[in-house]
N, C-alpha and C positions, 0 to 999 in steps of 0.2 A: 554706345549708340543704340537707341531703341529700335526694335524691329516691328514692322507693321505689315500684315499680310491681308490683302483683299481677296475674297473668294467670289468669283464670278461663274456664271453658267458657261455653256460651251461657246467657243469662239467661232463665229461664222464670218468674221472679217468684213462686216458691213457696218456702216454708221448706225449706232444705237445711242439714244440720248442718255440712258442710265449708265452705259459703259463709258461714254465720253466724260461724264461727271467724275466717275471713279478714276479714269486715266488722268484727268486734270488734277485731282487731289494727289494722286501718286507722284506726278511730276513736281508739284509744289512741295510735297513732303521731302522728296529727294534733295531739292534745292536747300531745304532747311536742315540737311544732314541727317535725316532719318534713313534707316535701312528698310527699303520698301520692296515687297514682292507681290506679284499678282498670280493667283492660281485659277486656271480655267478648268472647270469640271468637265469630265467626259460624259458621264451619264448619271442622271439622278432619278431614274425610274423607281417608283415605289414597288412595282412588281418584281420580285427577286428572280423569277424565272427569266423574264425579259432581260433583266439586268445582266445575268450571267451569260445568257445566249449572246447578247450584244458584246459583252466583254470578250467572249470566246471568238466572235467574228470581228473583233475590233479592227484588225488590219484591213479587212475587206470593207467594212463600213466606212472607215476613214478614207480609203482610196476612192470609193464610189460616191460617198455622200458629200454634201456641200456645207453641212453644219459644223464640221470640225476642221478648222484650218490652223496650221502651225505658223502663222505669221499675222502681223497687224500692219496693214499698209495705209489705212485711212486716217490714222492718228499718229502723230509724232511723239512716241513714248521715249522718255529719257533712257539712254543706254545703261544707266546705273540700276534701273529697275530689274529685278530678277523675275523672269516669266516662266511659269510652269504650265504646259499644255496637257490637256486630256488627263487630268488627275482623277483617279477613281477609287483610291483607298485613303484611309485616315493617315496612315504612315507616310503617304506621299506628300502630305502637307508639311512645309518647313516649320521648324520651331520658331516662335516669335513672342514678342511681348503682348501684341494685340492681334487678334484675328477678326476680320469683319465680313460677315455675310452681306451680300448686296442685293439679294432678291429672295422671294419666298422659296424658290427651288433650292437655294443654298443654305437656308436657315437651319433645317433639321440636321443636315450634315455637320454644320459648325457646332450645333448644340451637343453633338456626340464626340467631339474632339477631346483629346486629353488636355490637361492644364498646361502641358509643355508647349502646346500650339498657341498659347496666349490667352489673355483675357478676352471674353467673347462679346462681340457687338453685332448688331443687326441694323444695317442701313436700309431703311424702308423708303423707297422712292415712289411707290404708287400702291393703290389698293388692287393687288394682283389677283382678283378673283377668277380671271380667265385661265390662269394656270391650272386650276382645279376643275375645269370644265363644268362650272355651275354648281359644284357641291358646296352649298352654303355652309359657312362656318369654318371651312378648311383653312382659309387664309387667316382668319382670326386666331386659329390654333397656333399659327406660327409666331404670333405676338406673345404667346404664353409659354415659350420654351425656356424662359429664364435668362435669355440674352439681354444685354443692355441695348434697348431699342433706341434708334435715332430716326427721326422723321424730318421730311423737308417742308412740310406744310402744316398749318394749324388744323386743317380738316383731318389730315392723317393723324395728328396728335390726339384729337378727340376720339377717333375710331380706335386707335391703339390703346389709349387709356381706358376706354370703356371695356374693351375685350380683356385686357391684362390686369386692370386694377392698379397699374403703375404709370405715372406720368412719364412719357419718353423725353429724351433730349431733342431739342429743336435745332435744326441746322439748315437754314435756307440755302437754296441754290444760287447760282451766280452765272455770269457769262464772261468770256475773255474780252476785255476792252481793247486788246490789240488785234483781235480777230474780227469783231463786229463794231462798226462805227459809221459815221456819215461819210461815205466814200463819194457819193453823188448828192448834189443839192436836193433838199426836200422840195423846193419850188420847181415848177415847170416839169414835173414828171408826167409821163403819158398815163392814160387810163389803163393801168396794169394792176391785176390782183394776183397775189401768190397763194398757193394752196399745196399742202402736203399730200402726196399720194402714199397711202399706207394700207396694208392688208387687214390690220386689226379693225374690227367693226366699230369699236368705240371712237375711232378717229373720224369716222363718217366722211370719207373722201367722196363717196357717191352723192351724199347729201350736199356737200359743198359744191360739187359740180352742178347739181340741179339748181342750186341758188344762183350760181354765176351764169348758167345758161338763160335763166330768167332775166338777170341783170342785162345781159347782152341785147335783149329785145328793146331796152330803153337806152342803152349806151352802145351804139353800133360800133364804135372804135375800141371796145373793150378787148384787152388781151389777157390771157390767163397763163400764169407761170406755174406749171405743175412740176413738182420735184419729189424725189424720194429714193429709198434704197430698194424698192421693189419695182420691177418693170411693169409698165402699163399693159393691160390685157385687152383693151378696146381701142378702136380707131376713133380719134376725136377730130373735130373741125380744125382747120389750119390755124385758127387764132389761139388754139391751146398748144403751148410749147412745153415739152417735157424734158427735164434734165435728170438723167439717171445717176444715182449716187453723187449728187452735187457736192462739190468741194466747198470748203469755207470761203475760198476766194470767189467761186461762182455765186454763192449766196450773197456775198458782200457786194460784188460788182454788177451781177446780172439779174439776180432774183429779188432778194429783199431790198437791195440798194437801188433798184429802179422801179419798184412797185409803189403805188400810192397806198395800197391796203394789203394786209396779210389776213386772210380768212382762216380762223381756227374754230371749226364747228364741232369739236369733240364733245362727248358726254362724260368722259372720264380722263383726267390728267393728274398725274402726281404733281407736276409743276408746269409742264408745257414749255420746254426750253426754246423751241422755235419761235414762240410768241415774243419772248423776251429778246431774242436775237434780231427778230424783224424790227421791233421797236428801236433797238440800238442802231439799226441801219436807216431809220427814218420812215418806216412804213407805219400806217395806222393799224393797230390791232383791232379787228372786229371778231369777237369771240363769244362762245357760249359762256354764260356766267356760272362757272363751276369752281369747286375747290381746286387749289393748285394755281390756276390762272389768277385768281383774285389775290394771291400773295404779292403780285407785282402790278396787276392791272386794276384800274378803278374807273369810275364814270367820268373822270376828268382827263385821264391820259389814254383812254381806249373807249371802244364802244362794246358794252356787254349786253348780251341778249339771252332771254330765257331759251334754253336749248331746243324746245319743240316748235318755236315760233318761226317757221320757215319764211313766211311773208315779211316778218320784221327784218330778217337778215337781208332779204332782197331790197326792201325799201331803204334801209340804212345805207347799204352800199351804193345804191343809185343816188341818194341824196348827197353822200360824201363826194362822189365823183363829179357831181354837178356843182357843189359848193366848194370851190377850190380853197378859199380862205379858211373855212372851217376845217377842212381836211389837213391843211398845212399846220394850223394852230394845234390840233390834237397830236399830230405827228411830232411837233417840236416839244410839246409837253411830255409826251411819252418818252422821247429820247432823253429829256432832262431828268425825269424821275427814275429812269431805269439805271442811271449811273451808280446808284448806291449799292447795287448788287455786284460785288467784286469778289474775286477769289481770295484777295488779301483779307477781307473781313471774314469770309467763311472759314478760311484755314485757321485763323485765330480761334474761332468758335470750336472747330474740330479738336484743336490742341487742348482746349479747356475741357471738352467732353472726355477726352482720353486721359486727362490729368497730366499732360505733358508740360504744363506751365507752372505746376506746383513745386 
């Protein structure tokens, strides 16, 4: 039985798109009779003094901090998956046939593991320049560590190949068709728009709300469904409803499943899972036209807008809410075309990349 070990950053036990994809792959691989483990790192600081101080104070940090949890309650992981929390040494990593870094913070660590830990891969889910606090070139350095790079989008493929000189493996994302689908009819939905609340500046939650507040002036009965893993810090008008740590069931039945539109105003997305999930639930995706999103969204199944054109976002949303037929037609087209992104297809591609089908 082949052993596969995924290396993730620290576990905060909150919904994270990149973690969710890894968890879904892990569940599916276990069903296919692979021996799967997930190792959550404790600390990946480059500064060795900080590292050893934190390691020395580890029991206190874990007790007082919120970023290191020894449980996963937001996702149903298969009980056969072996989970290692707060891993901080190379020897703590279990031996395997394949070891997969899942973010820039884990790539350097994986590159230094012994060959006993498995053939080394790097699952690149976004251009994570924010990790290095604006130090240009640092993220590109992680693509040149000699790992087998895997990317989820064609834009990332181009970036990684340019930096490393080696064409990476391409592995598109997917969504769970049993988790997101048309639970409520597309027709006769109220004027409701969903928006992700996120602290990361590239997600542009504030920009999205500014757009929708403008829309409200022309669409008086507009309702905004705000959701996310981070609590809101401001008091909003009563027509803004917020769901903290929304479950898949809430997204399906109350948020995506009852919204006419999902607004995704980000300027950077590795893929944009929520956009795909919203389309699967029958909402029209109105999004910035950026890499990642265009892997599944196009001008027939969504509305794509140049990221800086705030007035265009406002105008498009107003027109869609007024033109019921157009809104429903795009929603139906989006739902139809998104069906091809399944875990069954992606897991076969992953097996091929790892050479498990040979």
